[in-house]
N, CA and C atoms as a LAMMPS dump frame, in Angstrom:
ITEM: TIMESTEP
0
ITEM: NUMBER OF ATOMS
639
ITEM: BOX BOUNDS ff ff ff
-5.0000000000000000e+02 5.0000000000000000e+02
-5.0000000000000000e+02 5.0000000000000000e+02
-5.0000000000000000e+02 5.0000000000000000e+02
ITEM: ATOMS id mol type element x y z
1 1 1 N 0.835 -1.195 0
2 1 2 C 0 0 0
3 1 3 C 0.87 1.245 0
4 2 1 N 0.523 2.197 -0.831
5 2 2 C 1.237 3.471 -0.874
6 2 3 C 0.32 4.587 -0.394
7 3 1 N 0.897 5.501 0.375
8 3 2 C 0.157 6.661 0.875
9 3 3 C 0.846 7.922 0.367
10 4 1 N 0.092 8.804 -0.239
11 4 2 C 0.631 10.067 -0.742
12 4 3 C 0.078 11.205 0.119
13 5 1 N 0.97 12.024 0.644
14 5 2 C 0.573 13.152 1.486
15 5 3 C 0.562 14.431 0.657
16 6 1 N -0.542 15.138 0.677
17 6 2 C -0.69 16.371 -0.104
18 6 3 C -1.21 17.476 0.812
19 7 1 N -0.604 18.629 0.742
20 7 2 C -1.052 19.778 1.523
21 7 3 C -2.026 20.61 0.687
22 8 1 N -2.974 21.219 1.36
23 8 2 C -3.957 22.056 0.665
24 8 3 C -3.284 23.267 0.014
25 9 1 N -3.986 23.895 -0.91
26 9 2 C -3.471 25.098 -1.571
27 9 3 C -3.497 26.311 -0.652
28 10 1 N -3.016 27.407 -1.159
29 10 2 C -2.899 28.646 -0.383
30 10 3 C -4.261 29.137 0.109
31 11 1 N -4.283 29.662 1.35
32 11 2 C -5.472 30.277 1.932
33 11 3 C -5.115 31.705 2.354
34 12 1 N -6.095 32.562 2.623
35 12 2 C -5.814 33.967 2.947
36 12 3 C -4.825 34.172 4.089
37 13 1 N -4.927 33.357 5.157
38 13 2 C -4.016 33.555 6.285
39 13 3 C -2.573 33.2 5.928
40 14 1 N -2.369 32.339 4.903
41 14 2 C -1.012 32.068 4.425
42 14 3 C -0.415 33.326 3.816
43 15 1 N -1.241 34.055 3.087
44 15 2 C -0.777 35.297 2.444
45 15 3 C -0.424 36.336 3.501
46 16 1 N -1.278 36.43 4.533
47 16 2 C -1.072 37.43 5.585
48 16 3 C -0.089 36.968 6.653
49 17 1 N 0.311 35.677 6.587
50 17 2 C 1.221 35.075 7.571
51 17 3 C 0.65 35.212 8.978
52 18 1 N -0.628 34.899 9.108
53 18 2 C -1.311 34.956 10.389
54 18 3 C -2.022 33.633 10.628
55 19 1 N -2.618 33.509 11.807
56 19 2 C -3.389 32.315 12.147
57 19 3 C -4.704 32.745 12.755
58 20 1 N -5.796 32.1 12.355
59 20 2 C -7.081 32.372 12.972
60 20 3 C -7.902 31.091 12.991
61 21 1 N -9.075 31.156 13.621
62 21 2 C -9.931 29.977 13.762
63 21 3 C -10.962 29.854 12.647
64 22 1 N -10.836 30.665 11.604
65 22 2 C -11.812 30.63 10.532
66 22 3 C -11.555 29.441 9.607
67 23 1 N -12.634 28.881 9.105
68 23 2 C -12.533 27.765 8.172
69 23 3 C -12.366 28.338 6.763
70 24 1 N -11.157 28.736 6.435
71 24 2 C -10.906 29.477 5.201
72 24 3 C -10.896 28.58 3.969
73 25 1 N -11.345 29.14 2.864
74 25 2 C -11.289 28.448 1.588
75 25 3 C -10.01 28.844 0.862
76 26 1 N -9.75 28.21 -0.259
77 26 2 C -8.562 28.505 -1.05
78 26 3 C -8.648 29.9 -1.681
79 27 1 N -7.496 30.523 -1.832
80 27 2 C -7.417 31.737 -2.631
81 27 3 C -7.394 31.341 -4.112
82 28 1 N -7.443 32.335 -4.987
83 28 2 C -7.324 32.037 -6.419
84 28 3 C -6.003 31.341 -6.723
85 29 1 N -4.954 31.801 -6.037
86 29 2 C -3.651 31.155 -6.218
87 29 3 C -3.677 29.728 -5.688
88 30 1 N -4.399 29.517 -4.566
89 30 2 C -4.515 28.181 -4.004
90 30 3 C -5.223 27.228 -4.952
91 31 1 N -6.256 27.731 -5.628
92 31 2 C -6.963 26.922 -6.62
93 31 3 C -6.034 26.58 -7.78
94 32 1 N -5.235 27.571 -8.209
95 32 2 C -4.282 27.341 -9.296
96 32 3 C -3.238 26.307 -8.895
97 33 1 N -2.794 26.364 -7.645
98 33 2 C -1.82 25.385 -7.154
99 33 3 C -2.391 23.969 -7.2
100 34 1 N -3.66 23.832 -6.761
101 34 2 C -4.303 22.513 -6.778
102 34 3 C -4.494 22.011 -8.208
103 35 1 N -4.866 22.919 -9.105
104 35 2 C -5.039 22.543 -10.513
105 35 3 C -3.716 22.052 -11.115
106 36 1 N -2.635 22.757 -10.774
107 36 2 C -1.32 22.373 -11.285
108 36 3 C -0.915 21.004 -10.751
109 37 1 N -1.214 20.773 -9.485
110 37 2 C -0.879 19.486 -8.884
111 37 3 C -1.675 18.363 -9.526
112 38 1 N -2.936 18.63 -9.844
113 38 2 C -3.793 17.609 -10.451
114 38 3 C -3.162 17.032 -11.713
115 39 1 N -2.566 17.886 -12.521
116 39 2 C -1.98 17.425 -13.783
117 39 3 C -0.652 16.698 -13.563
118 40 1 N -0.016 16.95 -12.414
119 40 2 C 1.246 16.279 -12.128
120 40 3 C 1.042 14.871 -11.584
121 41 1 N -0.154 14.61 -11.038
122 41 2 C -0.371 13.308 -10.404
123 41 3 C -1.422 12.471 -11.154
124 42 1 N -1.759 12.883 -12.379
125 42 2 C -2.831 12.18 -13.087
126 42 3 C -2.46 10.755 -13.502
127 43 1 N -1.178 10.402 -13.397
128 43 2 C -0.771 9.038 -13.736
129 43 3 C -0.659 8.146 -12.505
130 44 1 N -1.032 8.679 -11.324
131 44 2 C -0.964 7.899 -10.088
132 44 3 C -2.301 7.184 -9.869
133 45 1 N -2.233 5.893 -9.614
134 45 2 C -3.442 5.135 -9.301
135 45 3 C -3.716 5.196 -7.8
136 46 1 N -4.92 5.539 -7.435
137 46 2 C -5.293 5.607 -6.026
138 46 3 C -6.729 5.118 -5.869
139 47 1 N -7.064 4.689 -4.659
140 47 2 C -8.389 4.123 -4.388
141 47 3 C -9.323 5.11 -3.699
142 48 1 N -8.792 5.855 -2.748
143 48 2 C -9.604 6.841 -2.026
144 48 3 C -8.751 8.056 -1.707
145 49 1 N -9.415 9.149 -1.358
146 49 2 C -8.74 10.335 -0.842
147 49 3 C -9.292 10.592 0.552
148 50 1 N -8.411 10.735 1.52
149 50 2 C -8.82 11.048 2.887
150 50 3 C -8.383 12.483 3.181
151 51 1 N -9.339 13.324 3.534
152 51 2 C -9.051 14.736 3.789
153 51 3 C -9.661 15.161 5.115
154 52 1 N -9.1 16.193 5.711
155 52 2 C -9.708 16.752 6.915
156 52 3 C -11.031 17.409 6.525
157 53 1 N -11.911 17.68 7.491
158 53 2 C -13.205 18.295 7.157
159 53 3 C -13.112 19.79 6.872
160 54 1 N -11.916 20.373 6.872
161 54 2 C -11.766 21.796 6.602
162 54 3 C -12.092 22.098 5.139
163 55 1 N -12.699 23.265 4.916
164 55 2 C -13.105 23.65 3.564
165 55 3 C -11.93 23.627 2.596
166 56 1 N -10.783 24.163 3.018
167 56 2 C -9.621 24.237 2.131
168 56 3 C -9.132 22.848 1.729
169 57 1 N -9.211 21.886 2.679
170 57 2 C -8.756 20.528 2.388
171 57 3 C -9.729 19.829 1.441
172 58 1 N -11.012 19.991 1.697
173 58 2 C -12.018 19.361 0.84
174 58 3 C -11.969 19.95 -0.567
175 59 1 N -11.778 21.271 -0.657
176 59 2 C -11.7 21.936 -1.966
177 59 3 C -10.494 21.415 -2.748
178 60 1 N -9.363 21.325 -2.07
179 60 2 C -8.157 20.804 -2.715
180 60 3 C -8.37 19.364 -3.181
181 61 1 N -8.963 18.542 -2.306
182 61 2 C -9.205 17.142 -2.654
183 61 3 C -10.128 17.033 -3.867
184 62 1 N -11.154 17.882 -3.913
185 62 2 C -12.085 17.853 -5.034
186 62 3 C -11.422 18.201 -6.354
187 63 1 N -10.487 19.149 -6.315
188 63 2 C -9.798 19.568 -7.537
189 63 3 C -8.864 18.48 -8.061
190 64 1 N -8.108 17.853 -7.158
191 64 2 C -7.099 16.89 -7.605
192 64 3 C -7.693 15.508 -7.868
193 65 1 N -8.97 15.31 -7.508
194 65 2 C -9.595 13.993 -7.646
195 65 3 C -9.984 13.726 -9.099
196 66 1 N -8.981 13.62 -9.937
197 66 2 C -9.199 13.496 -11.378
198 66 3 C -9.873 12.174 -11.747
199 67 1 N -9.75 11.174 -10.871
200 67 2 C -10.35 9.866 -11.162
201 67 3 C -11.715 9.694 -10.49
202 68 1 N -12.21 10.761 -9.865
203 68 2 C -13.535 10.745 -9.231
204 68 3 C -13.699 9.606 -8.224
205 69 1 N -12.667 9.418 -7.403
206 69 2 C -12.738 8.406 -6.353
207 69 3 C -13.437 8.993 -5.114
208 70 1 N -13.751 8.107 -4.151
209 70 2 C -14.425 8.535 -2.924
210 70 3 C -13.494 9.438 -2.101
211 71 1 N -14.058 10.515 -1.559
212 71 2 C -13.312 11.404 -0.673
213 71 3 C -13.879 11.242 0.736
214 72 1 N -13.044 10.785 1.645
215 72 2 C -13.453 10.595 3.043
216 72 3 C -12.896 11.754 3.859
217 73 1 N -13.757 12.475 4.554
218 73 2 C -13.308 13.653 5.305
219 73 3 C -12.961 13.34 6.754
220 74 1 N -13.305 12.187 7.22
221 74 2 C -12.861 11.736 8.54
222 74 3 C -13.171 10.253 8.626
223 75 1 N -12.538 9.557 9.515
224 75 2 C -12.792 8.137 9.667
225 75 3 C -13.282 7.861 11.08
226 76 1 N -14.187 6.898 11.204
227 76 2 C -14.698 6.542 12.523
228 76 3 C -13.58 6.004 13.406
229 77 1 N -12.613 5.324 12.796
230 77 2 C -11.485 4.79 13.569
231 77 3 C -10.677 5.927 14.199
232 78 1 N -10.439 6.975 13.417
233 78 2 C -9.684 8.116 13.938
234 78 3 C -10.467 8.821 15.038
235 79 1 N -11.769 8.993 14.829
236 79 2 C -12.604 9.638 15.845
237 79 3 C -12.584 8.829 17.134
238 80 1 N -12.694 7.502 17.001
239 80 2 C -12.671 6.653 18.193
240 80 3 C -11.344 6.772 18.945
241 81 1 N -10.239 6.872 18.214
242 81 2 C -8.934 7.011 18.868
243 81 3 C -8.856 8.307 19.665
244 82 1 N -9.384 9.386 19.091
245 82 2 C -9.381 10.674 19.789
246 82 3 C -10.238 10.581 21.051
247 83 1 N -11.407 9.948 20.933
248 83 2 C -12.299 9.803 22.084
249 83 3 C -11.649 8.931 23.159
250 84 1 N -11.038 7.818 22.739
251 84 2 C -10.384 6.921 23.698
252 84 3 C -9.247 7.629 24.43
253 85 1 N -8.462 8.418 23.68
254 85 2 C -7.314 9.089 24.284
255 85 3 C -7.745 10.224 25.206
256 86 1 N -8.647 11.069 24.738
257 86 2 C -8.978 12.289 25.472
258 86 3 C -10.067 12.109 26.519
259 87 1 N -10.978 11.163 26.305
260 87 2 C -12.067 10.982 27.274
261 87 3 C -11.858 9.725 28.121
262 88 1 N -11.853 8.567 27.445
263 88 2 C -11.785 7.311 28.201
264 88 3 C -10.526 7.229 29.064
265 89 1 N -9.37 7.579 28.488
266 89 2 C -8.113 7.466 29.248
267 89 3 C -8.115 8.392 30.461
268 90 1 N -8.664 9.609 30.29
269 90 2 C -8.723 10.554 31.411
270 90 3 C -9.616 10.025 32.523
271 91 1 N -10.813 9.548 32.142
272 91 2 C -11.745 9.026 33.141
273 91 3 C -11.169 7.782 33.816
274 92 1 N -10.545 6.904 33.035
275 92 2 C -9.968 5.681 33.592
276 92 3 C -8.864 5.995 34.595
277 93 1 N -8.017 6.968 34.28
278 93 2 C -6.934 7.337 35.197
279 93 3 C -7.497 7.899 36.503
280 94 1 N -8.489 8.789 36.379
281 94 2 C -9.077 9.386 37.582
282 94 3 C -9.721 8.31 38.451
283 95 1 N -10.481 7.402 37.823
284 95 2 C -11.144 6.353 38.591
285 95 3 C -10.138 5.383 39.21
286 96 1 N -8.94 5.309 38.646
287 96 2 C -7.91 4.428 39.199
288 96 3 C -7.273 5.012 40.456
289 97 1 N -7.112 6.345 40.502
290 97 2 C -6.411 6.951 41.639
291 97 3 C -7.342 7.379 42.758
292 98 1 N -8.624 7.599 42.456
293 98 2 C -9.544 8.078 43.491
294 98 3 C -9.652 7.108 44.676
295 99 1 N -9.778 5.787 44.463
296 99 2 C -9.841 4.885 45.625
297 99 3 C -8.614 4.999 46.526
298 100 1 N -7.45 5.188 45.938
299 100 2 C -6.222 5.333 46.732
300 100 3 C -6.287 6.595 47.569
301 101 1 N -6.742 7.691 46.953
302 101 2 C -6.835 8.965 47.662
303 101 3 C -7.893 8.92 48.765
304 102 1 N -9.015 8.23 48.488
305 102 2 C -10.05 8.09 49.518
306 102 3 C -9.509 7.316 50.715
307 103 1 N -8.725 6.289 50.437
308 103 2 C -8.174 5.462 51.517
309 103 3 C -7.19 6.256 52.371
310 104 1 N -6.368 7.11 51.717
311 104 2 C -5.386 7.884 52.477
312 104 3 C -5.988 9.145 53.08
313 105 1 N -7.189 9.519 52.648
314 105 2 C -7.892 10.631 53.274
315 105 3 C -7.676 11.984 52.634
316 106 1 N -6.956 12.052 51.512
317 106 2 C -6.731 13.334 50.839
318 106 3 C -6.166 13.073 49.442
319 107 1 N -6.124 14.131 48.648
320 107 2 C -5.533 13.998 47.32
321 107 3 C -5.721 15.248 46.48
322 108 1 N -4.94 15.341 45.429
323 108 2 C -5.056 16.432 44.453
324 108 3 C -4.901 15.844 43.061
325 109 1 N -5.926 15.978 42.241
326 109 2 C -5.892 15.524 40.852
327 109 3 C -5.783 16.748 39.957
328 110 1 N -4.864 16.689 39.004
329 110 2 C -4.733 17.759 38.021
330 110 3 C -4.902 17.159 36.633
331 111 1 N -5.854 17.691 35.905
332 111 2 C -6.091 17.257 34.529
333 111 3 C -5.622 18.364 33.589
334 112 1 N -4.631 18.057 32.753
335 112 2 C -4.185 19.032 31.758
336 112 3 C -5.195 18.989 30.616
337 113 1 N -6.094 19.942 30.619
338 113 2 C -7.153 20.015 29.625
339 113 3 C -6.699 20.916 28.479
340 114 1 N -7.488 21.873 28.079
341 114 2 C -7.171 22.725 26.938
342 114 3 C -8.135 23.899 26.919
343 115 1 N -7.748 24.974 26.221
344 115 2 C -8.698 26.051 25.985
345 115 3 C -9.923 25.528 25.25
346 116 1 N -9.733 24.455 24.489
347 116 2 C -10.861 23.842 23.785
348 116 3 C -11.868 23.24 24.748
349 117 1 N -11.477 23.081 26.014
350 117 2 C -12.408 22.576 27.012
351 117 3 C -13.381 23.631 27.505
352 118 1 N -13.063 24.895 27.243
353 118 2 C -13.918 25.984 27.734
354 118 3 C -14.417 26.884 26.609
355 119 1 N -13.946 26.657 25.384
356 119 2 C -14.411 27.448 24.25
357 119 3 C -14.448 26.554 23.015
358 120 1 N -15.269 26.932 22.037
359 120 2 C -15.407 26.114 20.832
360 120 3 C -14.596 26.709 19.686
361 121 1 N -13.76 25.885 19.075
362 121 2 C -13.028 26.261 17.875
363 121 3 C -13.621 25.478 16.716
364 122 1 N -14.266 26.141 15.773
365 122 2 C -15.006 25.429 14.724
366 122 3 C -14.168 24.512 13.846
367 123 1 N -12.856 24.696 13.845
368 123 2 C -12.021 23.867 12.981
369 123 3 C -11.793 22.467 13.54
370 124 1 N -12.028 22.269 14.841
371 124 2 C -11.69 20.993 15.472
372 124 3 C -12.861 20.469 16.298
373 125 1 N -13.984 20.119 15.684
374 125 2 C -15.178 19.743 16.443
375 125 3 C -14.999 18.514 17.327
376 126 1 N -14.324 17.478 16.832
377 126 2 C -14.16 16.263 17.633
378 126 3 C -13.252 16.535 18.824
379 127 1 N -12.132 17.207 18.574
380 127 2 C -11.206 17.544 19.664
381 127 3 C -11.908 18.413 20.708
382 128 1 N -12.658 19.424 20.25
383 128 2 C -13.409 20.276 21.173
384 128 3 C -14.366 19.456 22.022
385 129 1 N -15.092 18.558 21.367
386 129 2 C -16.09 17.756 22.074
387 129 3 C -15.445 16.908 23.156
388 130 1 N -14.278 16.336 22.876
389 130 2 C -13.621 15.481 23.872
390 130 3 C -13.109 16.3 25.052
391 131 1 N -12.535 17.454 24.775
392 131 2 C -12.001 18.279 25.862
393 131 3 C -13.119 18.853 26.72
394 132 1 N -14.239 19.218 26.092
395 132 2 C -15.359 19.727 26.876
396 132 3 C -16.027 18.603 27.663
397 133 1 N -15.931 17.387 27.171
398 133 2 C -16.472 16.244 27.905
399 133 3 C -15.723 16.016 29.211
400 134 1 N -14.403 16.065 29.166
401 134 2 C -13.635 15.849 30.399
402 134 3 C -13.785 17.033 31.349
403 135 1 N -13.988 18.238 30.783
404 135 2 C -14.258 19.413 31.622
405 135 3 C -15.575 19.204 32.365
406 136 1 N -16.598 18.707 31.663
407 136 2 C -17.893 18.437 32.283
408 136 3 C -17.792 17.306 33.3
409 137 1 N -16.985 16.286 32.991
410 137 2 C -16.803 15.168 33.924
411 137 3 C -16.193 15.663 35.226
412 138 1 N -15.209 16.536 35.124
413 138 2 C -14.6 17.095 36.345
414 138 3 C -15.64 17.831 37.189
415 139 1 N -16.497 18.618 36.554
416 139 2 C -17.531 19.344 37.291
417 139 3 C -18.525 18.38 37.94
418 140 1 N -18.8 17.269 37.236
419 140 2 C -19.78 16.315 37.743
420 140 3 C -19.298 15.573 38.989
421 141 1 N -17.987 15.348 39.091
422 141 2 C -17.463 14.582 40.228
423 141 3 C -16.859 15.471 41.312
424 142 1 N -16.813 16.781 41.074
425 142 2 C -16.134 17.69 42.009
426 142 3 C -16.727 17.618 43.414
427 143 1 N -18.043 17.657 43.536
428 143 2 C -18.679 17.657 44.859
429 143 3 C -18.363 16.383 45.627
430 144 1 N -18.476 15.243 44.955
431 144 2 C -18.207 13.97 45.625
432 144 3 C -16.758 13.888 46.077
433 145 1 N -15.828 14.329 45.23
434 145 2 C -14.416 14.295 45.616
435 145 3 C -14.149 15.221 46.799
436 146 1 N -14.771 16.401 46.777
437 146 2 C -14.557 17.364 47.861
438 146 3 C -15.005 16.787 49.196
439 147 1 N -16.111 16.071 49.201
440 147 2 C -16.591 15.453 50.446
441 147 3 C -15.614 14.409 50.975
442 148 1 N -14.729 13.94 50.091
443 148 2 C -13.709 12.978 50.505
444 148 3 C -12.328 13.623 50.63
445 149 1 N -12.323 14.954 50.739
446 149 2 C -11.076 15.709 50.935
447 149 3 C -10.109 15.574 49.757
448 150 1 N -10.692 15.417 48.557
449 150 2 C -9.887 15.297 47.339
450 150 3 C -10.163 16.502 46.44
451 151 1 N -9.121 17.153 46
452 151 2 C -9.254 18.302 45.111
453 151 3 C -8.981 17.868 43.669
454 152 1 N -9.661 18.518 42.741
455 152 2 C -9.42 18.249 41.321
456 152 3 C -9.446 19.571 40.564
457 153 1 N -8.48 19.729 39.67
458 153 2 C -8.327 20.985 38.933
459 153 3 C -8.105 20.711 37.457
460 154 1 N -8.849 21.431 36.623
461 154 2 C -8.588 21.436 35.185
462 154 3 C -7.651 22.595 34.873
463 155 1 N -6.503 22.304 34.268
464 155 2 C -5.627 23.355 33.758
465 155 3 C -5.839 23.42 32.25
466 156 1 N -6.249 24.589 31.766
467 156 2 C -6.651 24.745 30.365
468 156 3 C -5.71 25.707 29.647
469 157 1 N -4.619 25.198 29.093
470 157 2 C -3.671 26.077 28.391
471 157 3 C -4.188 26.46 27.004
472 158 1 N -3.754 27.632 26.55
473 158 2 C -3.963 28.003 25.164
474 158 3 C -2.853 27.388 24.321
475 159 1 N -2.416 28.097 23.299
476 159 2 C -1.349 27.612 22.429
477 159 3 C -0.081 27.318 23.23
478 160 1 N 0.485 26.125 23.028
479 160 2 C 1.72 25.726 23.708
480 160 3 C 2.755 25.349 22.654
481 161 1 N 3.998 25.697 22.899
482 161 2 C 5.074 25.443 21.945
483 161 3 C 5.482 23.968 21.988
484 162 1 N 4.681 23.136 21.314
485 162 2 C 4.971 21.704 21.205
486 162 3 C 4.82 21.303 19.736
487 163 1 N 4.925 19.988 19.479
488 163 2 C 4.764 19.476 18.117
489 163 3 C 3.322 19.05 17.839
490 164 1 N 2.401 19.485 18.696
491 164 2 C 1.005 19.064 18.571
492 164 3 C 0.435 19.372 17.191
493 165 1 N 0.627 20.6 16.724
494 165 2 C 0.031 20.996 15.447
495 165 3 C 0.689 20.288 14.263
496 166 1 N 1.98 20.048 14.355
497 166 2 C 2.657 19.318 13.283
498 166 3 C 2.121 17.89 13.196
499 167 1 N 1.927 17.258 14.343
500 167 2 C 1.409 15.885 14.358
501 167 3 C -0.03 15.827 13.857
502 168 1 N -0.73 16.969 13.977
503 168 2 C -2.111 17.037 13.489
504 168 3 C -2.172 17.523 12.04
505 169 1 N -0.995 17.58 11.397
506 169 2 C -0.907 18.042 10
507 169 3 C -1.451 19.456 9.819
508 170 1 N -1.219 20.286 10.829
509 170 2 C -1.679 21.675 10.765
510 170 3 C -0.596 22.578 11.359
511 171 1 N 0.626 22.421 10.874
512 171 2 C 1.769 23.143 11.426
513 171 3 C 1.561 24.654 11.344
514 172 1 N 1.93 25.348 12.416
515 172 2 C 1.808 26.793 12.477
516 172 3 C 3.158 27.446 12.208
517 173 1 N 3.12 28.684 11.758
518 173 2 C 4.366 29.393 11.461
519 173 3 C 5.115 29.715 12.748
520 174 1 N 6.398 29.969 12.608
521 174 2 C 7.229 30.313 13.767
522 174 3 C 6.732 31.585 14.427
523 175 1 N 6.227 32.535 13.602
524 175 2 C 5.724 33.804 14.148
525 175 3 C 4.55 33.572 15.1
526 176 1 N 3.768 32.542 14.827
527 176 2 C 2.633 32.224 15.696
528 176 3 C 3.087 31.428 16.907
529 177 1 N 3.952 30.434 16.698
530 177 2 C 4.377 29.553 17.785
531 177 3 C 5.104 30.298 18.9
532 178 1 N 5.848 31.353 18.573
533 178 2 C 6.575 32.086 19.619
534 178 3 C 5.624 32.784 20.579
535 179 1 N 4.35 32.909 20.185
536 179 2 C 3.349 33.527 21.058
537 179 3 C 2.685 32.502 21.963
538 180 1 N 3.147 31.274 21.904
539 180 2 C 2.573 30.225 22.737
540 180 3 C 3.287 30.079 24.063
541 181 1 N 2.642 29.389 24.981
542 181 2 C 3.263 29.059 26.255
543 181 3 C 4.366 28.023 26.05
544 182 1 N 5.285 27.955 26.98
545 182 2 C 6.277 26.887 26.969
546 182 3 C 5.808 25.778 27.907
547 183 1 N 6.433 24.62 27.778
548 183 2 C 6.106 23.523 28.695
549 183 3 C 6.407 23.92 30.137
550 184 1 N 7.439 24.738 30.311
551 184 2 C 7.805 25.202 31.655
552 184 3 C 6.705 26.081 32.241
553 185 1 N 6.046 26.886 31.396
554 185 2 C 4.941 27.728 31.874
555 185 3 C 3.814 26.867 32.446
556 186 1 N 3.497 25.792 31.737
557 186 2 C 2.437 24.899 32.197
558 186 3 C 2.87 24.19 33.477
559 187 1 N 4.136 23.766 33.526
560 187 2 C 4.656 23.089 34.715
561 187 3 C 4.61 24 35.94
562 188 1 N 4.906 25.277 35.741
563 188 2 C 4.857 26.233 36.863
564 188 3 C 3.431 26.401 37.37
565 189 1 N 2.47 26.318 36.462
566 189 2 C 1.071 26.404 36.877
567 189 3 C 0.684 25.19 37.705
568 190 1 N 1.14 24.02 37.279
569 190 2 C 0.898 22.796 38.047
570 190 3 C 1.518 22.929 39.442
571 191 1 N 2.74 23.416 39.505
572 191 2 C 3.416 23.596 40.791
573 191 3 C 2.643 24.561 41.683
574 192 1 N 2.142 25.638 41.087
575 192 2 C 1.355 26.621 41.839
576 192 3 C 0.141 25.963 42.483
577 193 1 N -0.556 25.118 41.725
578 193 2 C -1.735 24.439 42.26
579 193 3 C -1.347 23.524 43.421
580 194 1 N -0.264 22.77 43.254
581 194 2 C 0.167 21.841 44.289
582 194 3 C 0.599 22.56 45.563
583 195 1 N 1.12 23.754 45.438
584 195 2 C 1.659 24.459 46.605
585 195 3 C 0.62 25.279 47.358
586 196 1 N -0.608 25.306 46.874
587 196 2 C -1.67 25.995 47.597
588 196 3 C -1.987 25.263 48.901
589 197 1 N -2.42 25.988 49.935
590 197 2 C -2.889 25.301 51.145
591 197 3 C -4.022 24.338 50.79
592 198 1 N -4.1 23.225 51.488
593 198 2 C -5.054 22.189 51.087
594 198 3 C -6.499 22.676 51.134
595 199 1 N -6.795 23.644 52.008
596 199 2 C -8.178 24.115 52.115
597 199 3 C -8.579 25.023 50.952
598 200 1 N -7.628 25.375 50.088
599 200 2 C -7.925 26.21 48.924
600 200 3 C -7.899 25.336 47.679
601 201 1 N -8.976 25.366 46.917
602 201 2 C -9.038 24.589 45.689
603 201 3 C -9.418 25.484 44.514
604 202 1 N -8.823 25.238 43.374
605 202 2 C -9.144 25.957 42.138
606 202 3 C -9.712 24.925 41.173
607 203 1 N -11.017 24.941 40.939
608 203 2 C -11.62 23.932 40.054
609 203 3 C -11.081 23.973 38.629
610 204 1 N -10.854 25.191 38.116
611 204 2 C -10.388 25.32 36.733
612 204 3 C -9.565 26.579 36.596
613 205 1 N -8.502 26.495 35.812
614 205 2 C -7.663 27.664 35.575
615 205 3 C -7.262 27.703 34.103
616 206 1 N -7.446 28.849 33.462
617 206 2 C -7.07 29.038 32.057
618 206 3 C -5.78 29.84 32.001
619 207 1 N -4.862 29.432 31.144
620 207 2 C -3.598 30.162 31.003
621 207 3 C -3.282 30.354 29.525
622 208 1 N -2.75 31.538 29.211
623 208 2 C -2.338 31.861 27.856
624 208 3 C -1.139 32.797 27.905
625 209 1 N -0.37 32.789 26.838
626 209 2 C 0.645 33.82 26.637
627 209 3 C -0.09 35.131 26.382
628 210 1 N 0.413 36.233 26.931
629 210 2 C -0.285 37.509 26.823
630 210 3 C -0.449 37.976 25.387
631 211 1 N 0.419 37.499 24.478
632 211 2 C 0.308 37.893 23.071
633 211 3 C -0.591 36.955 22.255
634 212 1 N -1.067 35.898 22.9
635 212 2 C -1.872 34.906 22.173
636 212 3 C -3.372 35.188 22.313
637 213 1 N -3.779 36.342 21.761
638 213 2 C -5.2 36.729 21.76
639 213 3 C -5.554 37.305 20.4
């Protein structure tokens, strides 16, 4: 099996060298780029095209699909993996440590959530849904944990300087990434929560770089 990776054509934010949450379509130049690519790959045999649900990706896929094959914009397997990682794994970990904390009479749980847990970004509906699910789960169990002297906190970072976007095939420019938090910034927030007196609890805390607005 061969897999060919293709990036979408130019979009307005590429021209402006900026980043936003808008589901942008291709520019005229982006359409021309996709058209040019179509003629370069017309001798390649393929069975399906898998594209992200973003307008620019679907538009690009439609242009290059010279053989009129099926275009899949997401897969149930991929969605299930995201749900298993972001929801099931979080809930399973919490349920694993709570009995230990109840037995010892105290505890502090910290869930590294995301800004997507408290706000909706239209470009990432599945990711948003999973992060908001764990945010809701924390709220649902907070009272019961508190009665057992256990604290739980959601830390919701904004943009962080990691390889997350590259792994999601949505790499951001260096100009944007420098406005993100560092891993050390998030670690300092975790330390701050741990060092609070036990009688003080912060259910949720949002953190961002001051330039990331």
